[in-house]
C-alpha positions, 0 to 999 in steps of 0.5 A: 946179475946185480948181485955177486954170490959165492960159488958155494951158494950157486952150487947149493942152488944148482946141484939139488935142483938138477937132481930134482929135475932128473928125478921128477922131469927127465923122461927115459925109455925103459922096457919100451916105456917112457917114464921118469926115475921116480916112477922107476924107483916106485915100480922097483919098490912095488915089485920088491914088496908086492906081497906086503904092500896091501898089508902095509896100507891096511896098517897105515889106514888103521893107524890113521883112524886110531890116531884121529880118534885119540886126537879127537877124544883124548887130546894128548899133548904129544899130538895137540902141541905138535903142529904137524901131528895136530894137523894130521890127526885133529881133523873135522868130523866129516873127515873122521867119518871118511877115515872110519869108512875107509878103514871099514872098507879096507878091512872088508877087502883085505879079509873078504868079509861083508858085502861082496860089492865092497871087496870085489876085485872091481871095487874095493879090491881094485883100490887096496890091491892095485891102486894103493900099492902104486900110491904107497911107493910113489908117495914114498919116493916123491915125498922124500925127494920133493924138497929138491924141487921146493927148497933150493930155488928151482921154483923161484927160477922158473917162476921168474922166467914163466910168470909172463906166460902163466899169469895172463893165460892161466891166472897162475904164478910162473912157479906153477909150470913145474907142477904142470910138467911134473904131472904131464911127464911124471904122474898126476899124483906128483903134481897134487903133492907138489901143489898141496905142499906149496899151498900149505907153505903160502906160495899159492892162494886158494884159487891158484891151488884149486886151479892147478890141482884140478886143471894140470894134474894130468895122468902121465904119458905112460898111463895115457899109452896104457889107456889107448892100448886098452882100446886097441889104438896104440899105434895112434899115440902121437895124434892121441896125445896131441888131442889131449894136449889141445883139449887140455890147454883149452880147458885150462884157459877157460876153467879158471875164468868160470865158476867154481874156480873163478869164485875161489878166494885169492887168500892164502892158507892160514892167511900167511903168504910167502914173499914170492914177488912176481915183478922183476926189479929194475936192472934185472932180466927174467933170467938174472932175477930168476937166478938171484931169487933161486940162490937166495932161496937156496941159501935158506936151506937148512941142511941134510937133517931138515931135508929128510925131516921134511921128506918124512913128513911129506910121506906121512902126510900123503900116506895117512891123509890120502889113503883113507880118502881114496879107499872110502870115496873110491870104493863108493864111486866104483860100487856105483859104477859097477853095480848101479845104472846111475852113470848110464842114466846120466849119460842119456842126454848126451846121445842126441849130442853125440849123434848130432856130432856124427859119432858112431855108436852114440848110445854105447859112447854115452854110457862111458862119458860119466863113468870116468868120474869113478875111475879113469880106466873104466871108460876104456874098458867099456869101450873095448866092445865098441866096433868104431875106431873113431868112437873108441878114440873119442872115449879114450881121449875124453877119459884122460881129458876129464882129469877128475876121477875119484879112485885117484886124483879126485880122492887125492885132492879131497885128501890134500889141503887144496881147497876143493869140495866134492861138489866142486869136483863134480862140477869141474868134471862136467865142465871139462867134459863139455869143453873138451868133447867137441875138440876131441870129436873134431880131431877124431873126424879129421883123423878118421 
């Protein structure tokens, strides 16, 4: 290295970063399942507060709406003059409507009032009592510990090492590799949280944040196994996950180069870009420059108080920003999936395509293709009645590879600051389906 650092500076980079890797990226086997410490902590909290989390989430959603209405109507100085609370509550009219809808749905579900289509266990009930408790606990620990990944140089280190891989292949900075790994090993929600935070801080352009959020926020290895087990093919996990990786990489290579992602602006959030220089200065190697940049970043960290303050803001931002969106849009999507034939109709054009590809029970398979936009688990539930193992494998693989589903990742993206619209997500879902389906079918023919 061209620059000498004190031991305390080096340790300021190493110790928090190693803890960040431990919590977010080191897989461990517990109870027969591969998981990460963040997920273990999340599961522990869910078990501890199992009977109370839906009530807590209802309270969070109501408080979010109340704060939003106060900010829009009364404009108190305590909110308007605070950058954090102004950004959290002083939202556009469209988001006010979404938060109002999310609150109405949450109240309907919790008290079982209004149309059963809203509070059914397959629609709003699934979100308030099953999904939101997971998000509550994941956001609590991931939000609190996220500064370990962001504030102490880990992203700068990997950015220097991997830019020459990520930039030409995926049109992304090297630091985005951490987002990808955190999603693959941990959970897509962690990837969205990490990406959104870095975008807001000026490390990603609008295009880069949109690419990462819609291309690499893959569900965890553990949940992929749950999906495969649902269709009775748990013994095929290795070829199943390899199929997802190959199809996912193919989509990641293509999607940034075509609309709508290719048309996103290469500008920054609030037009403020952080100095995240990718070129390696003369006299440095990728490793030595990565270490130098990482230590310089770690030296700027401002102590324990700021660490926990930022962590608390991360938690509130995701709880209040995301929960009403997931409740509103997720419930609407699940109502369409459960009580209307719209997804079955949309899948009709795929029947001849699937037949041409030699997929058995093509009609039954076509009904599952677009229902995954509502919830990723629905295709596998519907596929349990399909006799062909090959077709069940295709349905399960496609549901994970499509990546965008409104009951979680889609809702999270819309609730975050990542610059994607609902129409963007629809188009991305369709394009990912078109790209990954042939690869998955070929893999299925080889395996079966």
